[in-house]
N, C-alpha and C positions, 0 to 999 in steps of 0.2 A: 515106251512113254514113261516119263517121270511120275513118281507118286508124291514126291515132296511138293506140297502146295503152300503158297504164300499169298498174303493179301497186301497190296500196295496201299499205304495210307495216303491221304491227300497231299501231305508235304513232300512225298517223293514223286508225285505226279505233277506238281507245280513247275519245277524247273524243266524247261523243254529238253535240254541235252540229256539229263538223267532219265526223263520220261522216255525219250526216244531210245536210249540205250537199253533200258529195261524192256521195252516192247520188242526190240529185235532179239534180245536175250531170251525173252519168253518163248520164242519159237525154236529154240535150240534143243529142247527136250531135257534140259537140266532140271527144270522145275515147272510146276503149273502155276500160272498167275491168276489172281482173282481181284475183283473190285465190284463196285455197285454204281448205279446211276447217281446215287446220292454223293458218292465220292467224286464222280465226274463233275457233278454240279458245283461242288465246293471248290475244286481246283480251278474250274473255269471262272466261277464268280470272283475268286481271289485274284486270278491273273488279270481279268478285265478291270478290276478295281485298281490294280497297281500299274496297269498298262492300258490306258484309255484308248490308245491308237488301235488296239486289237478289236476285231469284229467278232461278235458271237458266232457268226456263221463259220469263220475260220476254225474256231475252237470246237464247234460242233462237228465239223468235218474230221478233225483230229480224233475226237471221241468216237465217231462212227467207224473210222479206220481201225482204231484200237480194238473196238468190239468185234469187228469183222475178221481181223487177222490174228487174234490170239484165241485159240480154241477154248471154249467153255469158260470164258473169263468173267462173264456177267453173272453176279449173284443177285437173286431176286427173292422176295417173300421172306425176308429176315426180320422185318419190323416187329413181329410178335415177340422176339427175343429181347428187344431193347429194354423194356421196363424191368426185367428181372436181372439186369446187369448193373454192376457198381464199378465206377472208375473215378479218379480224381476230378476229371472234367466230364460232367454228364453229357456234354455235346459229342464226346468221343465214343459213346456207347454204341452208336450205329456202326462204327468201325469194327468193334469186337463182335457185334451181332453178325455182321457180314462175314467175318472170319469164321465164326462158328458154323453158320449156315453153309458156307463154301468149303467147309472141312479143311481150312487152312491150319497148318501147324505153326505158322509164324506170321506176324504182322511186321512188314518192313517199314520202319519209321525213323525219322530223325528225333522224334519226341518220345524217347524212352521213358521219361518220368511220367508221362501221361498213361502209360501202360505198365504199371508195376507188376513185377513177377508174382507177388503174393495174390494178385487178382487174376492173373492169366494162367498161372501154373495149374491150379485145380481144374481148369477148363481144358487143359491139354494144348495151350497156345503159349507161344513166347513172343517177345518183341525183340527185333533185331535191327540194329543200325544198318543203313544201306552200305556203309563202308565194309562192315563185317560180312554182310551178305554177299556183296560183289567179290570181295576177296576170297570167300569160301567157294564161290562159283568158279573163280579163276583157278583155285587150287584143284578143283574137281576136273576142269577141262579148259586148260589154258588156250588151246587152239580154237575152241568155240568162242571164247571171250574175245580173242584177238580178231577172229573172222568177223564177229559182230561189229567191232570197232571199224574194221576195214570197210564193211558194207555201209555203215552209217556215214563214214567219211566220203564215200563216193556219191552220196546223195545230197550233201550240203555244200554250200559255197564257202563257208568259213570253218574248216576242220578243227582249228585250234579251240573253238568254242565247244565243239563236241567232246573233246578230250579234257576239258578243263572242269574238274569236279573239286573245287576247293574244300568242300566239306567231307571229302572222301580221301584222306591222306594215304591210308593203306592201299586202297585201290589204285590211286595215282602212282604210287611207288612201284607196285607190282606190274601193273598193266601199262600205264601211260608212259612212265619214264624208264622202265626196265625192259619188259618183254617186247613191247612194240619196237623199241630201238633195235633189238636183236632179231626179232622174229618176223617182222613184216616189212615187205619191200615198199619203199616210197612213203612210209609214214614217218613223221617227225614227232618226237615226244614234246609235250607241252613244257615250257619252262616253268619252274616253280615260282610261285608268287613270293615277293619279299616279305 
């Protein structure tokens, strides 16, 4: 079992294709994934606000499936750490507190500016963009990353959406447009956006 532990920030849980891919990848043994109910509450609240057609019950089901299928993912009793932490946005302190309590070495986030190195490094934590993280996972075990894409594609009706990560150019290049084209039968890479 992997010892490298990461915490997924709210922003990487929000987009369904990325969230799904990360959940499947969390079960490969490449790393251990962590999050909290507060992180769940934030991505669910933001998703419902921006997509009024979604029902809370649907998203609660997703949350429960995530918690049930990713071993030891849920971090609790981290709140006592929050007041002693300092970040540019005080509302992000719960993310860092969860990472510390969950013994995560990295916070996977699009919002690197919100987690400056000078604040995280003394605590033994780093902030990593999901593109870098997923590209690193691909370099560690390309076959596991491709297999996760294949499994995910078999479960959805529109596979092009699953493989379309516009904010992850390195990952798209290595996995979606490169390796999937050569290494997986029946998968078609996503065309690049103009």
